[in-house]
N, C-alpha and C positions, 0 to 999 in steps of 0.2 A: 504493500500500500504506500502511495506517495505521501511524504511527510508534509504537514501543513506548516507554512512559515508563520511567524508572528505577524498578526495583522491581516492574514489571509483567511478566506472562508472556503469550506468545501461546498461545491454546488450540490443542492439537494437531489437533483435527478441525474447527476453525473456518476459514471462508474468510479470505483475506488482508485483506478489507475489514472484518472484525470488530474492534471496539475491543479493545485489550489489557486484560487483567484483572489487577488487583493481587493479590499474594499475601495471603491472609487474615491479618489481624492483630486484636488486641484493644486497644481504646483505654481508657485510664484518664484521665478528665477531672476534675481538681480544680477547685473553684469557691470563690471568696470573694466578699465583698460588693461591692467595687469601689473605684475610685480616679479622681479627676479627672486629666486629662492635664497640668494645670499649676495653679498657684495664682492665676492672673490672673482677672479678673472673668468673662470669657466662658467660660473652661474650667470655672470653678466653677458658673456658671449652668447650663451644659449638664448637668453632672453632677448637681446638685441637682434640676434639673427632671425628669430621668429617675428619680431616686431617689424624690422626693416625689410623683411622678405615679403611682407603683405602688400599685394598689388593695390590695395585701397590706400596704403600709406605712401608708397613710392611706386608710381605706375610706369616706370621705365621698362623697356624690354630686358629680359633676363640676361641676354648676351652682352648688354651694356652695363647693367647695374650689378649683377652678381660678382663679376671679377673685382669691381671697385669695393663692393661690400665685404667679400671674403678676404681679399688680399690687402686691402688698405684699412678700411674702417674698423673691421673686427679684429685687427691686430693691435690697434691702439686705443680705440674708444672704450673698451671694457675697463681699462685701467682708470681713465678719467671718470667714467660713469660710476665705477665701483667706489672710488674715493668720495664722490658726491653722495652716493647712497649711504656709505659708512657714516658720513657726518650727520645724517638724520635718522639712522637706523634705530628701531625699537630693540635695543639689545636685551632687555628683560625677557621679551617673548621671542627674540631672534626672528624678527620679521619686519617688513617695511611698514611705515605708518599707514600707507594705503590699505594694506591687508588688515591691520589692527582696526582701523576705522570702519572698513567695510563689514567686518565681523560684528562690530557694535551696532551698525545700522541694521544689519540683518536680524540681529537679536531683538532690537527695538520694534522693527516692523513685524516680526513674527509674533511678538507679544500682543501688539495691537490687533492683528488679524485673528489671533487665537481668542482674544476677548470678544470679538465679534462673531466668529464662525466656529469656535471650538477646534476640533481636530480635522475639519474638512479641508483646510488649506495648509499646505506645507511650504515654508519659505526657505530658500537656499540662495547661495550666490556663486558666481563663477567669474573668472578672469579671461579676457580675450587672449592675452599672452601670458604664459607662465601657468602657475597653479593656484587654485584648482581650475582645471580646464572646463570649458563649456560642455564638451562631450561627456566628461566624467560626471558632471552634475546633472545633465539631462538623463543619463543612464540611472543615476541614483534616484531621481524623482520617479521615473518610470517603474523602477524596482519597488518603490513604495506605493505603487498603485495609482499614480497620477495619470488620469485619462485626458486631462486638459492642463496645458502649461501656458502661463502668462509670462512672457519674456520681457524684462524691463532693463534696457540699457540705461545706466544712470548718467546720462548726458542730457542736460536741459535743452541744449541746442543741437539740431541735426547737423551732422557732417558725414560725408562718405567715409572718412578715415576713422570715425568713431562709431556712430550709431549703425551705419550700414555694414561695416565689417563685423561688428558684434552680431548683427542679425545673420550675416553669412555663416558665421560659426555655429549659430543656433540651428539654422536650417540644415547645415551639413551634419550636425549631430542627430537631428531627427531622421535624416535619411538612413541612418544605420540601425534604427529601431525596428524590430520585427512587428511589434504592436505600436504603431505610431500614434501618439496622442494628438488630440486637437490642439491647435496652437494659435496664440495671438501675440503680437509684439506691441509694445507701448511706444507711441509716437513722442516726439519732442514736447517738452512742457515749459518752454522758455517764457511764455506769457501767462502761465497759470497764476491766478491771484495769490494763492497760498504760498507758492514759491517766491513770488515777488515780495510778499509780506515778510517771509522768513529772511530774505536778503536785507530788507529794510530794518528789521529788528536787529540784525547783526551789526549794521552800521550804527544804529542808535545806541546800542550797548557800548560799542567801541568809543564813540564820540563822547558818551557820558563819562568815561573814565579818563579823558584827556584833559590836561590843564588848559590847553588852548585849541580852538577849532582849527583843523587843517585848512590850508588855503584852497586845496582842491582834492577831490576824491578821484582816483584813477581806477577804472574798471578794466582789469587786464584779462583778456581772453586768450586761449591758446591760438596760435597762428595757423595759417595754412597758405599754400601757394596761391597767388592772385589768379593764376590760370584756372584753378578749381572754381572760383567764383564766376569767371567768364564762361565756364562750361556748365553752369547751372546749379552749383552747390549753394544752398540758401543760408549757409552758416553765418556769413557776414551780416546779413539782414536780421537774422534772429538775435545776434549779439547786440546790434544797434537798438533793436526794439526793447530788449531787456534793460539796457541802460536807461532808455527813455521812460519805461514803466517804473523803474526803480526811482528815478528822479521825481516823477510825478507822485509816487506813493510817499516819498519823503517830504514833498511839498517844497522842493528846492527850485531855484531859478534855472533857466536854460543856461548851459555852459558850466554848471557846477560839478558835473561828472564827465571825465574824459574817457573815451573808449579807445583802448590800445590792444596790441597783439604781441605775444611773447613766443619763446621757444622756436626761433627761426633756425632752419636747417638747410644747408646747401647754398648755392649761389643764385637760385631763381628769386624773382621778386615775390615777396609774400604780402599778406594784408598789412596795411599801414594805418596809423603810425606804429612803429616798433616800440614796445614798452621801455626797453632799456635805453633807447635814445631819447624817448619822450620825457622820461623823468629827469634826465640830465638837462634837457632844454628847459624844463620847468624851473629847476634850480638856478640856472643861468639867467632866467627871466625874472628872478626875484621871488619865486614861490618856494620858500625855504622849508615849509611845513606841509607835508602831503600825507594822505592815507591811501592805501591801495588794497584792493580786494580782487578775487578771482571767481566771478559768478559762473563760469563754465565748468568749474570743477566741483563735483558733489562731495569730494573728500580731499583733505590735504594730502599732498604727494610730493614727489621730487620736484615738480615744476613750481610748486608754491613754497615749500619749506626750504628748498635749497636755491632755486633760481630767483624767485621773487625776494625772499628774505635774505638772500645772499648776494648774487650777482647784481640784481636790479637795485637793491638797497645800496650796494657799494658804488654803483654808477651815479646814483643820486647824491650821495654824500661827497664823492670825489668831485662832483661838479659844483659844490658849494651849498648843498642842502644841509639843513641842521636837524630836522625832525622827520623821521620816516616811520609810519605806523602801518604794519601789516594786519589786516582784518582777516582772521582765519576763515576757511571754508565753512559751510554749514554743518558738515560732518554729521554727528548724531544729536544735534540740538533738537529739543522737542518740537519746535515749530517746523523744522525741516522734516522730521519723521512724520508729523501730521500731514505735511504737504505731500510727501511721497505716498503715504497711505491713502490720501484722497485720490491721487492719480490712479493707484492700484484699484481702488473700489470702483472708480468710474469705468475702468477697463474690464472689471469682472462682471459688469452688468449682463444679465441673461445667462450667466454661468452659475450663479449662486444667489 
């Protein structure tokens, strides 16, 4: 007789040899960009190879790009990137801050949904690059009886190199399942009122703790090649709208929040203004006291903790700035969790 797994039921009219059937569940799979397993050379090389080999990230032909990547970039960049990760690493848990924060977000969302739906909804998370992989988490949800899965890339703004590639990995994982669950993907939520309100609350909290109001607030978004905008990627427009909605929610005058773009890679022209240059220009123009936030990141990571609070801070101070305030990402702040749960509930309509 076939053994019955925990959480599985024997079908009343099925023969004893029939495999046990899990009680139907709904899975919610959160997804973020990814993290290396460590900051050593080989961990960084594996992670960067997976990330930079993604056609959504670098869309050059393999015969052009792969020799450059394998023979030049991946021989040197893992050392520099590893040092950057080491400077922000969560040594207590031996993991990157992004992983630590994503775990906390997942636990908070799982608790909220459990309060609403009991054990009918299972919440998990995956990373597009590194571990836990999307494929492994989809497999785990299916094994727990999830006949429906809501896939939620934690990117407020759509971009081919973030939301789309996350969805690609999700659909590729579904293609390997014998019993394929019904699936939905969550669209961008850059204009969601609860998300905007959570951003505004984070600004208000930070400003309330400062002895002097900053001259300007910089909203720094992850950059992308200008060519992608010309080819139809809406990311730039989504970012600009978030800045406008945030300013309106705060009740500030036009021009009080600057939209900039960071993390430039390669020689192609990217979305401008570049954050690192813009903050230096602000300092030289007499705006010596600035605050900066990163609305496109749902969790603090290498681009915020090391790049913004390191490289970009140094550029501002070197140019004559005197006060630089970094406003952390929303992370697992209650207002952010409520906003994410609201998005999830809207997308679960008709399923539960």
